[in-house]
Each structure stands twice: as C-alpha cells, then as structure tokens.
N, C-alpha and C positions, 0 to 999 in steps of 0.2 A: 571704393577701396575694398580689396579682397582680404578677408580675415584669414590669418594663418592658424593652423592647428598647432598648439603649443603642448609639448609633452615634457614630463620630468619624472625621473625615477622608474621609467618603464611602465608598461601597461599592467593593470592588476593581474594577479596570478591566474584568475579564471578566464580572462580575455574575452568573455562574451559580452561585448559592449553594445549599448543601444544606439550609439552614434546620433545622439539627440542633444541639442544645446539646453534643453529644459533642465533646471536645477534638480527637479525630482528625478528625472532620468539619470542625471549624473550621480545623484545619491544612490540610486540602484546600481550604477556601475561600481561604486565604491563598496557598498555593503549589501547588495541585493542577493548574493548567493545564499543558498540554504545554510543556516547556522551562523552566518556572519553577524547578523544583528544580535543574536543571543550571546555570542562571544563578547561583543561590545557591552551588552547588558551586564554580564557577569563581572566586568571590570569597572563599572561605574562607581563602586564604593571602594576602589583601591586595587593595587596590583595583586596578582595571583600566580601561583606556580602552575605549570602545565598539568600536573596531577590533580590539583584542586579544580581547575577548569573542567577536566575530564569527569571528575566526580560529580560536579554540579550540572553537567550536561550529559546525563546518562545515556542518551540515545545517539551520541556522536562517536564515531570511531576515532582512534588516535591519528590515523592517516588524514582524515578530513579535518580534524582540529588543527593539525600541523599546517595543512594547506590554507585554512582560513587565517590562522595567525600570521603566516608569511605574507598572505595577500593584504591583510589589514596593515601590517607593518610597512609593506611596500608603498601603500598609498598615503602613509602618514597618520593613520588613525591611532596606532599604538607603537610602543617600542619594547624591545627585550633588553633587560639589564640585570646585572648581578647585584644582589643585596650585599651590604657590607658584612664583615665578620661580626658575630660568630655564625650567622646564618649562611652566608656565602652561596645562596641558592639563586638560580635564574628565575626571574619572574617576568610577566607581561603586564604592561601598564599603559593606560591611555595617555596620549599626548594632551596638552591643554586643549587643542582643537577637538580631540576625541571626547573629552569630558563635556564639551559644549553640546553633545548629542542628547543629554538627558531629557530636555523638553520634548524631543521627538518621541522618546519612549513613553513619556507621560501622556502625550496626546494620543498616541497609538493605543496605549493601555486603556485610557478612559473611553475611547471610541469603541474598542473591541469588547470591553466589558458589557456594553449595551447589547451585544449580540445575543439573541435567544439561543444560539448554538454554543455559547461559551460553557465549558464544563469546568467548574471550580474544584471538582474532586480529583483532577489529574495531578500528578506530581508537580511540585513547585520548589524552586531553590530559595535559600535564605535571602539572597540579593533581590530576587523577585518580590518577596514579601515586603522587604524594607522599601524598595522603590515604590511599591503600591501604596505604602503608608504616606510617602512623600507626595504621591500623586493625588490620593483621595482625601487627604487631610482637609477638613472644613475649618478655615480660620475662625469662623464665628463660634463654632463649638469649642475651639481651643482657646478662646479669648480669656485672658486673665490666668491661664494655667502655666505655671513654671514648674518643671519637674525633670529629673534625670531618671531614666529607665534603663536598666541593664537587661539585655536580651541575649540569651544563649540559644542559638538555633543550631541544633546538632553539634558540630565541632567548631562552630564560629561564634565569637562573642562580639557584641556591638553595644554602643552607648547611644541612646536616643535622648536628645535634649529638646524639650518643649518650652518655648518662650516667645512672647509677642505674636502668638498665632502661627508660629512657624515650627518646623521640625527639622533638626539637624541630626544626621546619622554619621557615625564614624566607628571604626573598629576600636575595641578596648574592653576592659573588664567591667567598667561601670562601677568603680569603687565609690562607696558612699551613696549609692543610688536610692531613690525614694521607693522604687519598686523593682523587683527582679523577677524575670520570667525565664524558664528554661524548658524547652521542648523541641520537637521537630518542626520544621518550617510549615508543613501542612497542618499540624496541630494548632499553631499560633494563628495561621490564616483562618482556620475554622472557628477559632475563638472570636476573632474580630469580624469576619465576614459571614460566617456560616451559622451563627447563633448557638454555638456550642457553649456549654456551661463550665466555668472554670472548676467548680467543685467536683463536677462529674469527671473531668479530665484528670484532676488530682487523684481522685479515688481510683482511677484506672491506671495510675502511674505514668500518664502521658504528659503531664505538665507539673512543674514545680513553681510555686508562687511564694515569694518572700517580700514582706514590706507592706505598703499602704494598700489595703483592699479597696478603700474608697477610690483611690487613684485608678486602680484596675477597672473598677466599674465605669468610671468616666472614660478611661482610655479607649475601651472597646467601642465607644459611641462616636469617636472622633472622625471616623472614616466611612461615611455613608456612600454606598454605591449608587451610580446613576441609574435611572429607570431603564428597563429593557426597551429596545426599539420595537415598534409595532410590526408584527410579521406581515410580509407582503407576498405577492405571487411568486417571488423568487426564492422563498424559503419553503422547505417541505412541511406539510401539515398532516395531522392524523387523518386517515381515511382517503389520502391521495388528493 
C-alpha cells in the first residue's frame, strides 16, 4: 500500500522542509527556524503581546518575529487573539498542543547546561529564569517545603508555589507571599545559580528582599546545576 502525503493548513511559512518521516525531523519542520523555539519558550507561561515578545527577545527584528509568529500559528502551535475589555489588546498564546512542548525545553536546557561552552553571563529573559527553576528543581531538596514566593523580574510579576516537591509558576502579584524578591532576571539568576550574595545585591540596589530570610537561604539551594560534560577532542582547549 502506498502512503499518501497528507497536508493541512498549508506548508510552514519558511517552507524549508526536511521531507523526512522521523518525528524529530518533523519537529524541526515545525519549529526549527532560528528564533522559533525561543518564541515558543517566551509563551510557555502565558500569552504575550507582540511588543513584550520583542522586548524579551532583544536580538530579533520585528520582521522576523512577525514571520515566526505567523509560521507557528499556521502549523497550530500558537494562536492570536484579542483580550477582553478593558485591555482589548492582541496577544499571542500557545495552543494546548503548544503547551505540551515544555518538557522539550526542560530536556534541552538540562542537556545544554552541561556544555563547557555555556555562558551564564549572557542576557536572560524572566521566562527563561522561571522555566529553569521548574527544570532544575530537586524534589528531594524541596521535600516538606510549602511556600508562596512573589517574584518581580523587571516589569513582570509572578507567583511561585512550592508544595509536595513541586514548583508551580503563574503570573500574579503574589499577595500574602512568604517571601518577595524584586530584581532583573539576570540578577535573580546570579543569586540562584551564580553564587551571588543577597545582601551584596541589596546593598548595590540590584535586589529587594521582603519576608522570610530563612526561606530565601533555602530557596537558592533548590536548583542544583548538573555537572559539566567532560571536554572531548571536539571542543576547543587552551593551547590548541
């Protein structure tokens, strides 16, 4: 029996397909163009306006962002919709199938973090930081901990709920939080992953901390990074 090629919704906007039945190849057909995966990443914690996506992906041009959004909408990964009044703004939001991609980002992030070439000092978006927390959380370290943490990263506010060795993240002011942190995404990432000291950041005006200091001391230990991969002949070494 000859299998027929089935199409729906037209080809992706970028049209450079692999013509390979492998699921991985088709995933790259759907989201393999430059910036496409990062656009999806930025929507994993909820819908965003075009201007917010552009601000959180500072290296992308408005034209390329438009193309990626149109292409991802065309293949069913996201939708464009208008918020109800009083906002009445257009936003982009992942479809239920689009949201299913988070484990892919977790696996890629954990794998790539082991690279000796990974540079943690580069710019990072608020969503990236929060997704990294969900990826790197060690359930054994979080065992028995129940807490609400309000996190203000730049212009965005989130609520982090720790319970049962799990971390849930959603947008919100975090009213009644046990601990509140406010700073730029890179600052908070440095606090958790880079060994920066909260008191030093506060003294420099880069971080504001309110609430349970003991919870803060424990919180920054919950996300251990995996060990770096052993360099091989394929990686550059000092001295050539």
